[in-house]
VEXPAGU-647912 format. One record per atom (N, C-alpha, C, CB): residue in one letter; z, y negated, x negated. Coordinates in steps of 0.02 Angstrom, whole numbers, plus 50000, padded with zeros to 5 digits. Atoms other than C-alpha are relative to their C-alpha. Last residue first. Glycine has a CB too. Layout:
AZYX
...
***
This chain:
X500664995950020
X432664857953610
X499865004250058
X500095004849933
X500565004549996
X433874844453677
X499455003549994
X500014995049954
X500135001349932
X435164858653704
X499334995750018
X500604996550025
X500264993849965
X435004865353530
X499794998550072
X500545005650001
X500734998750019
X435264847753459
X499645005550039
X499965001949927
X500505005549971
X436834846453561
X499285000149983
X500204993349979
X500124996849928
X437404863753506
X499574993850035
X500825001950047
X500524996349994
X437144856853327
X499875003250065
X500045004449954
X500685002350013
X438164843753339
X499505003950008
X499934998049943
X500195005449946
X439534851553423
X499424997749988
X500434994250006
X500244997649949
X439494866553299
X499824996050063
X500385004250012
X500674997150008
X439674855253153
X499705002650060
X500015005149953
X500485005149992
X441224846053227
X499195002649990
X500204994549948
X500135001649935
X442364861153248
X499414994550020
X500614997950023
X499924994449951
X442264868153091
X499924999550060
X500495002549999
X500664997749994
X441814851853018
X499995006350035
X499675000449936
X500315003849956
X443634845353041
X499285002650026
X499964993749971
X499694999149930
X444364859452942
X499744996150062
X500694998349994
X500304993049992
X443014857352806
X500355001650068
X500195005949934
X500685001649969
X443564838152804
X499725006850021
X499474996149948
X499875002249932
X445274842952766
X499454997650035
X500474995150002
X499584995549952
X444744853752636
X500204997650060
X500605002049972
X500604996049977
X443464840252564
X500435006250043
X499475003149926
X500355003449954
X444894827352543
X499455005150035
X499684993949965
X499645001749949
X445994838752447
X499594996050067
X500544995949968
X499794993249971
X444684846252339
X500474998150059
X500395005149943
X500614997749964
X443964828452299
X500185006750051
X499425002249940
X499935004749945
X445754823252241
X499385002350055
X499924991649968
X499444995849955
X445704838352128
X500044995950070
X500855000349958
X500334994149967
X444064832052045
X500575003350052
X499735005949940
X500455002349962
X444854814452018
X499615006650041
X499554995649955
X499705001249941
X446354822651952
X499524997750056
X500524995249989
X499854995249961
X445244831451827
X500434998850070
X500295004249957
X500624995649978
X444414814951774
X500205006550046
X499615002849931
X500035002749929
X446054804751759
X499415004550028
X499854991250006
X499674994849968
X446314813851590
X500074998150084
X500735000949961
X500434998249927
X444754805951513
X500545003850046
X499235005849987
X500145006649972
X445854797451361
X499615000350066
X499624995849950
X499365003049972
X446534815851336
X499704992550035
X500654998949931
X499495004150046
X444814822551302
X500484997150038
X499694994449959
X500195006950032
X443944833651435
X500614996849952
X499814994650063
X500165000250065
X444564852251452
X499724992849963
X499535005349996
X499404999150036
X445324849751609
X499905000549918
X500325006450028
X499725006450007
X443704843751681
X500514999949968
X500124997050052
X500385003750041
X442914860551642
X500294992249997
X499265000550026
X499854998250057
X444404869651718
X499524995949943
X499965007550002
X499385001950026
X444114859551875
X500235002249926
X500455002550046
X500135005650047
X442274862351894
X500744998549961
X499724992950045
X500304997650063
X442564879751965
X499894994749950
X499365003450014
X499564994650046
X443844875252080
X499745001449941
X500085006750029
X499415002850033
X442844859152131
X500385003749965
X500384997350037
X499794994650046
X441154867752168
X500704997849967
X499425001449941
X500124999750075
X440674855752314
X500385005549961
X500194993149969
X499394996850039
X440554856852504
X499784999949929
X500195007850024
X499355004049995
X439394844852598
X500615002749958
X500225000050074
X500055007650031
X437674850252557
X500694996549997
X499504995150047
X500104999450072
X438154868352579
X499964994049968
X499455003549983
X499364998950040
X439034865052746
X499795001249918
X500435006950034
X499485006149993
X437614856052828
X500485001949956
X500354998550075
X500285006650041
X436314868352761
X500534994950007
X499254996750030
X499844999250057
X437424882552843
X499714995349942
X499885006049993
X499365000150010
X437364874853004
X500175002049925
X500315004450049
X499805007050000
X435504872253003
X500714999549981
X499884996750068
X500235002150067
X435354890852961
X500184993149996
X499255001149987
X499624996750044
X436404895153129
X499834998249916
X499905007650018
X499305002649984
X435484882953236
X500445002549942
X500295002650073
X499664999749944
X433644888753179
X500774997249992
X499965007250022
X499474994250004
X432784880653038
X500265000350066
X500604998949947
X500134996549954
X431154868353073
X500525006350006
X499345001449993
X500144994050036
X431274861152899
X499885006250059
X500655001449945
X500685001150035
X431324844152977
X499685006449977
X500084995449938
X500435002249941
X432774848853099
X499344999249970
X500244993250037
X500074992849956
X433794858452954
X499494998150061
X500835003150036
X500304995650051
X433634843152840
X499745006150031
X500485001749947
X500675002449991
X434184830452981
X499465005449968
X499954992749966
X500324999549938
X435714840153007
X499264998650009
X500334996050039
X500184993149994
X435994842252821
X499785001950074
X500595004349976
X500604997850037
X435794823752797
X499785007850007
X500134998349926
X500635002649970
X436974819152936
X499335003149967
X500014992249991
X499974998049928
X438354829852878
X499424999350031
X500454996550037
X500244992650000
X437984825552700
X499965003850066
X500455004049958
X500764999150023
X438254807252737
X499605005949999
X499954998249940
X500335002649935
X439954809352823
X499244999549979
X500334992350026
X499974994649945
X440524820652680
X499694997950062
X500695002050017
X500504994550008
X439894808452549
X500005005250047
X500075003049940
X500675001249986
X440754794252627
X499515005449987
X499814994549967
X500074999749935
X442424803352636
X499244997950015
X500544995650034
X500014992849977
X442204807252447
X499885001050083
X500725003249979
X500604997250024
X441834789052406
X499905007650025
X500004999549924
X500615002449956
X443234781652512
X499365003349981
X499884992049994
X499914997349932
X444474793152416
X499414998350044
X500654997350031
X500524995049998
X443774788552241
X500065003050071
X500085005549942
X500725002150003
X444654771852225
X499465005050021
X499864998049931
X500135002349941
X446444779352295
X499194996950001
X500584994850016
X500444994549957
X446334789252138
X499974997650073
X500345007949999
X500574999150035
X447044774952034
X499505002350043
X500085004249948
X500295005449999
X448494771552151
X499274999849968
X500424995949972
X500285000949933
X448884789352184
X499604992350005
X500655000650056
X500625005449996
X448984793352006
X499774997550058
X499435002349975
X499805003950062
X450734803352009
X499494994849985
X500085004649938
X499595005749980
X450204809052190
X500254994949944
X500595002750033
X500335004249972
X448784818752121
X500414993450013
X499755003050053
X500395003650050
X449854828752002
X499594993650027
X499515005149969
X499515004450038
X451124832252149
X499584995749932
X500665005649970
X499815006249956
X449704838052264
X500424994149954
X500535002950066
X500305003650026
X448844851152146
X500324992750028
X499305002050008
X499924999450072
X449684867552167
X499784992349970
X499495006649970
X499334999750032
X450214864952349
X499864998849926
X500375007150012
X499705007149985
X448434859052410
X500645000449964
X500104998150081
X500385006150036
X447594874452328
X500334993550008
X499284999150028
X500094999850061
X448894886452384
X499744995549952
X499765003949996
X499365001050013
X449174880852566
X500025000549919
X500465005350040
X499995006749988
X447234881252586
X500654997349973
X499904998550072
X500415003650041
X447044897952521
X500054993149992
X499445001050017
X499734999850064
X448514904652618
X499654997049939
X500125006349988
X499385004650000
X447814897552783
X500305000549927
X500585002350060
X500175006350007
X446164905252740
X500544995650001
X499564998350045
X500175001550067
X447044921752714
X499634993749984
X499645005249977
X499495001050044
X447874920452866
X499844999749925
X500455004750012
X499605006749998
X446354917352957
X500554998549975
X500124998450051
X500405005550027
X445284931252883
X500334993150006
X499344999950035
X499645004050043
X446614945352902
X499594993349969
X500245004849946
X499405003449957
X445904952553056
X500344995249951
X500595005650030
X500175005449932
X444314955452968
X500444997350031
X499695002350055
X500255005050031
X445134963152813
X499754994450039
X499575002449962
X499445003550018
X446104975552920
X499734993849963
X500495004449956
X499565003649941
X444584980453011
X500454996349982
X500335003850043
X500355005449971
X443534983152846
X500374997350063
X499295002350017
X499955005950047
X444954992552763
X499614994350028
X499745001849929
X499315003449990
X445125004152913
X500014993849959
X500625004749979
X499975003149936
X443215008052915
X500614996050007
X499965004850053
X500405005450012
X443315012652728
X500084995650073
X499215002549979
X499685005050035
X444725024152768
X499574993749986
X500245002949939
X499595003749952
X443795032552916
X500374995349955
X500495004650045
X499384997650006
X442455040352789
X500464994350039
X500185001349921
X499814992050009
X440615042552788
X500785000750016
X499845003049916
X500604996749963
X439795024252835
X500265006749998
X499224999349966
X499865000349925
X441475016252787
X499505003150032
X500094993350029
X499454994649972
X441345022352607
X500125000050069
X500694999049972
X500294993550020
X439695012852566
X500435005150037
X500025001249918
X500534999749947
X440394996652658
X499735007749998
X499374994249985
X499604998449940
X441964998352546
X499495001250055
X500524994150019
X499744994550011
X440874998952386
X500375003550068
X500434998849944
X500474994450001
X439884985152437
X500155007749995
X499634998949951
X500155000849927
X441404974252478
X499375005250006
X499814991450025
X499484996449967
X441984978352301
X499815000950079
X500684996149988
X500154993650008
X440304973752225
X500665004350028
X499815001249922
X500584997049964
X440364957752315
X499845007549983
X499394995849984
X499964999149922
X442084953452284
X499465003750018
X500004993550042
X499364995049986
X441834955952096
X500085002050070
X500694996749981
X500264993450018
X440064945952081
X500535006950025
X499904999649915
X500714997949975
X440534931252180
X499955007249995
X499404996849959
X500115002749936
X442314924752137
X499415003550048
X499844992749987
X499414998849961
X442674932851974
X500004999250083
X500484995349971
X499844991849995
X441014934951906
X500615001050032
X500055003849930
X500404995949971
X440424917151966
X500095007849990
X499414998049982
X499865000549923
X442014909051920
X499535004050038
X499954992950026
X499334996349970
X441924915551745
X500004999250063
X500674997749976
X500054992550008
X440134910251714
X500645003950016
X499795001849929
X500454997349944
X440454893051774
X499785006950005
X499434996649998
X499764999749932
X441924891051673
X499655002150055
X500194994650015
X499594994349973
X441064896751524
X500344999250062
X500495001949955
X500264995349955
X439654884351528
X500525005050020
X499415003449971
X499974993350021
X440504869751437
X499745004450054
X500675001849981
X500124994249955
X439994851251462
X500065006449972
X499364999750028
X499334998349976
X440754837251351
X499955006550047
X500334993550041
X499684996550043
X439144835551250
X500775002450026
X500004995949937
X500374993150016
X438224830051394
X500315003549955
X499334999649976
X499684995649949
X439424814851419
X499805007450001
X499874997250065
X499394997050030
X438814807551259
X500375004350051
X500474994549972
X500014994350048
X437114805351315
X500615002949974
X499654998349946
X500164999850076
X437474794151455
X499975005449961
X500394996649967
X499365003250040
X438424792751632
X499795000049926
X500755004750009
X499425004549966
X437134793951765
X500544998049953
X500355003850059
X500355005149969
X435494799951672
X500394995650030
X499565002050044
X500465005050032
X436244810751553
X499804994150027
X499475002449987
X499465003050027
X437614818251682
X499724994949932
X500525006249979
X499845005349947
X436084822751794
X500524995449955
X500385003550079
X500525005249995
X435274831551646
X500194994650042
X499385002750025
X500185003550060
X436864840851595
X499504995450012
X499805004249949
X499325005250005
X437174845551779
X499964995949932
X500815004649998
X500255006649990
X435344852651786
X500644996650002
X499534999050064
X500655003350035
X435424868951705
X500054992750011
X499265002750030
X499894999850064
X437184875351767
X499444995749958
X500045007349982
X499525004850005
X436874868351945
X500175000649916
X500655001650055
X500345006750006
X435244877851941
X500514996149988
X499594997650060
X500525001050066
X436074894351892
X499724993549997
X499375004950001
X499674999950066
X437474892952021
X499674998649946
X500265005549986
X499645004850006
X436434887952165
X500404999049940
X500325000150046
X500415006750023
X435214900652127
X500354995349998
X499474997650037
X500174999350057
X436614914752137
X499534994549969
X499785005949999
X499535002250050
X437274907352291
X499815001749928
X500675002950016
X500095005050046
X435814908252386
X500354998749947
X500004995650024
X500724998450028
X435824925952461
X499964994149950
X499325000050063
X499834995750058
X437704921352510
X499375001649946
X500285006950030
X499555004850043
X437054906452616
X500225003849924
X500764998250048
X500625003950033
X435684918052696
X500424995349940
X499514994350065
X500274996150035
X437204929452743
X499394996449952
X499825005150044
X499664998350060
X438304915852803
X499625004649955
X500645002850015
X500374995450027
X437164908452934
X500215001949928
X499364997850004
X500595000850039
X438304897253028
X499755006549972
X500114995349946
X500574996449979
X439434900753166
X499414999449966
X499884998850059
X500405005349960
X440704887653113
X499475003350044
X499654994749950
X499575001449944
X441894900353044
X499764995550054
X500574997549977
X499864994149954
X440454908752947
X500494998150058
X500325005949957
X500655001449970
X439994891252865
X500085007150057
X499245000049933
X500095005449946
X441824889552824
X499375000050039
X500064993449969
X499414998849954
X441954906252737
X499934995450054
X500694999049966
X500174994249951
X440274903852648
X500515002150056
X499875006249959
X500515003149953
X440804886752583
X499735006050054
X499334996949952
X499605000749930
X442414895652516
X499464996550046
X500764994949994
X499424994949977
X441394902352364
X500104998550068
X500724999449959
X500294994249998
X439654894252291
X500515005950038
X499785001649926
X499544994549985
X440024875752316
X499625006650007
X500394998550062
X499924997149926
X438674863152262
X500505006349990
X499205002850036
X499834991350001
X439034854552094
X500035003350060
X500695001949970
X500614997650034
X438414835352075
X499945009050009
X500074997349915
X500505001149952
X439934829452177
X499235003649993
X499944992749998
X499784997249939
X441314837152068
X499364999650046
X500654996050029
X499984992250015
X440564833451892
X500135003050073
X500665002549940
X500574996950014
X439964815551943
X500125007949989
X499704996749941
X500334999949942
X441634810852027
X499355003849996
X499914993650021
X499794995049955
X442584816951874
X499684999750071
X500714999650006
X500014992850017
X441464808151757
X500335004650056
X500375001049930
X500684998749992
X441584792051848
X499805007149983
X499644995449960
X500194998849931
X443444792451860
X499265002250013
X500124993950039
X499724994049976
X443644794751681
X499965002650067
X500594999849989
X500414994250021
X442314781751630
X500355007450027
X499924999649915
X499444995150023
X443094768351738
X499705006349978
X500545001750057
X499715004850040
X441794753151768
X500605004749959
X500304993450048
X500225001150060
X440664764851846
X500304997149942
X499584997550008
X499384998550048
X441874768151985
X499664999549933
X500405007950011
X499445003749970
X440794759852133
X500695002649955
X500045001850087
X500075007250026
X439174765352051
X500674995550006
X499404996450042
X499694999150064
X439664784452084
X500024992249978
X499555005449946
X499294999949998
X439144782052262
X500454998749931
X500155006650027
X499775007049966
X437404776852224
X500635000150011
X499704998250064
X500095006150051
X437184790852096
X500194994050028
X499274999149975
X499374999750045
X438054803952213
X499834994349947
X500145008149961
X499275003549964
X436764799652352
X500554999349949
X500355005050064
X499985006049986
X435304802152231
X500514996950044
X499494998950019
X499945004450061
X436064817652161
X499764992450022
X499505003249935
X499405001050028
X436204824552335
X500134995949932
X500215006149993
X499745006149956
X434454822152395
X500674998749971
X500075001650085
X500455005450005
X433584832352248
X500344993550051
X499195002950025
X500205000550069
X434714846452190
X499464994250002
X499725007149970
X499505000650058
X435744850252342
X499844997149931
X500235006349987
X499355003749970
X434684846252486
X500474998849938
X500425004850061
X500285007349990
X433054852252401
X500644995450010
X499474999450068
X500095002250062
X433984868652352
X499744992750003
X499555004649963
X499395001750048
X434564871152522
X499924998449936
X500425004949993
X499595005249969
X432964868252608
X500684998449974
X500095001750064
X500205006250015
X432074878452494
X500284994250028
X499434999850011
X499725000750067
X433214893352521
X499684993149966
X499825007149956
X499245001149995
X432994891752713
X500224998549914
X500435008050039
X499895005749957
X431084890452707
X500784997749993
X499805002050078
X500105005750057
X431014904252563
X500074993450046
X499155000549955
X500025004949949
X431864917752678
X499854993049951
X500765000150051
X500695001549989
X431494931952566
X499784994650053
X499715005950017
X500325003550059
X433154931552487
X499304998450017
X500025004449935
X500065008050000
X433794933052661
X499764997549935
X500714996450013
X500545003849968
X433284950652677
X499924992849993
X500035001150065
X500654998950026
X434354956652536
X499394997350037
X499925006749995
X500075004650065
X435834947052607
X499355001549963
X500645001249945
X500255006549977
X435534957552770
X500014995049946
X500394997450057
X500845000050000
X435514973452685
X499874993850024
X499595005850048
X500415001750055
X437284968352628
X499365000850005
X500155002949949
X500444993550024
X438064969052809
X499594998649940
X499475002450056
X500635001149999
X439184952552813
X499575006849960
X499914992749968
X500145001549927
X440974954452878
X499154998849991
X500504992450033
X499964994749960
X441394962852716
X499794999750075
X500615001949995
X500484995350032
X440844949252608
X499995005850050
X500235002449924
X500605002749965
X441944937152712
X499515004649985
X499784993149980
X499884999849937
X443564948052676
X499294998150033
X500604995550017
X499924993049977
X443104949552509
X499955001550063
X500535002549985
X500774996650002
X442814931952495
X499805005950012
X499744999949947
X500335003449946
X444674928152559
X499185001749990
X500194991549997
X499854995749933
X445274941652439
X499694996350052
X500825001250019
X500504993149999
X444344932252291
X500155004750055
X500075004749932
X500705002149988
X445054915452341
X499635005949997
X499734994749952
X499935001249921
X446894922252340
X499314999350025
X500444993250021
X499964993749957
X446524929852171
X499964999650072
X500605003249987
X500584996250013
X445774913352103
X500065006650033
X499895000649928
X500595001949970
X447094901952168
X499435005050008
X499794994749967
X500224996049940
X448614912152114
X499364998250042
X500534999750045
X500244993450018
X448714904751933
X499845004750060
X500505003249957
X500634999750043
X448724887451996
X499785006849992
X500114997049931
X500424999249953
X450194892752121
X499284999249970
X500164995550053
X500124993649966
X451174897651983
X499555000150050
X500555002550026
X500434995650030
X450864881451894
X499955008350025
X500194999449931
X500695000850022
X451274870552034
X499565004449961
X499994995249969
X500454994849981
X452854878352085
X499334999349989
X500075001250061
X499904994050061
X453894865751976
X499525006250029
X500965003249991
X500575001550047
X453294850452086
X499975006249962
X500104993449950
X499734995650060
X454574856652226
X499444999749956
X500205007950018
X499325000150005
X454494842152356
X500245005149937
X500305002150073
X499705007950007
X452704836952344
X500714999649977
X499994995850074
X500265002850058
X451974854352325
X500364994749976
X499374998050008
X499724995750052
X453024861652464
X499924998149930
X499735006350005
X499285001250009
X452524845952569
X500305005149949
X500365000650069
X499935007550025
X450744846952534
X500744999249998
X499634994050052
X500165000150070
X450604866352549
X500184994449963
X499365000949991
X499414995650034
X451514865552723
X499784999649929
X500065008550028
X499365003549998
X450304851352781
X500605004449961
X500204998750080
X500135006350050
X448734860452723
X500674995949998
X499334994750029
X499864996650072
X449424877252799
X499844994249963
X499535007149976
X499334999050013
X449784866952971
X500085002949925
X500305004950056
X499695007150010
X448004859852978
X500735000749973
X500014995650072
X500235001650060
X447344878052952
X500354992349992
X499175000649997
X499574994850054
X448434884753095
X499734996449929
X499745010350006
X499155002850008
X447854869553203
X500295003149949
X500525001650064
X500025007550021
X445964874353172
X500724996949990
X499614995650057
X499994999750073
X446444893453191
X499914993749965
X499515004449977
X499595005950031
X447174892653361
X499884998949922
X500805001650010
X500095005649942
X445964904353459
X500314994249961
X500435001650081
X500745001549997
X445754916453296
X499934993650051
X499555007050026
X500265003450054
X447624916553273
X499234997949991
X500175003649950
X499695006750002
X447964921753440
X499874995249949
X500635000650000
X500195004549952
X446694934553456
X500244993950008
X500065002350050
X500595001550027
X447264942653286
X499664994350052
X499585006949990
X499865004650060
X449094942553345
X499394997049983
X500305003549938
X499835005849970
X448554951153516
X500114994149948
X500595001450042
X500565002949970
X447644964753418
X500134993350027
X499765004250049
X500385003050047
X449124967253312
X499334996850030
X499865005049948
***
């Protein structure tokens, strides 16, 4: 078992690429599996986050709440800088209301779930990012209607529902966090808890592969059906990732954050809450049916981007650390 864990830890990035390809091929060739894979997304993601939370001593999360400099940087990047960038990018699809709403919904909402996993894979400060998750969730619920009012008009605000945000927060953050706290408490006194911790730690790479394959496989067929229309948003999503990579790096430097915290800011600013936003987009009127597909397209672009970021972010921050 140890040898297998060492092997997939060493080759995790190629394995993630293989999982993306496998999910895409399966979803495209057998579109009938999409509903089942869609149902599996949240349970698989919850398991992945449980494994992540078990790798973070929860006492460190409590201490991270007191890191005002890091929290301030993450919130500034996500709720002041990102909206300005998104407004500029969204003007390229302002003529298509469905695409516009899809782009705005997904790019204006920072990720609170698998961003923690990718941050950890890149050597970032995942405990501090986990501590920021409740604030990120609360502020996006409060501010998204305001951003939509400014960027898309008053009638767009009436299309927003809070329930998907609350359900996702409870299922993907609160429940795995409570489970991790219980396992960590048991592990201090009983071997069974330590066995669970060890097993989940060794399963991180396979769980990430499963998550990537399930998410890609569940949506690739639907996206393919509107490929020509959705091609308009792909360059916008790629541009967003590239811009936010540099913005996060600069924000970390200006704020005087250490390298792990800077990496966390780079991932937080770049990753979006697509899996939470998707139910909201699906609830839009039929005339705007392209909006959820625009959200899904962002997920596909982002997941490929995150696999690249896992290698690229450490390279950029190591260079910065070397200069310092």
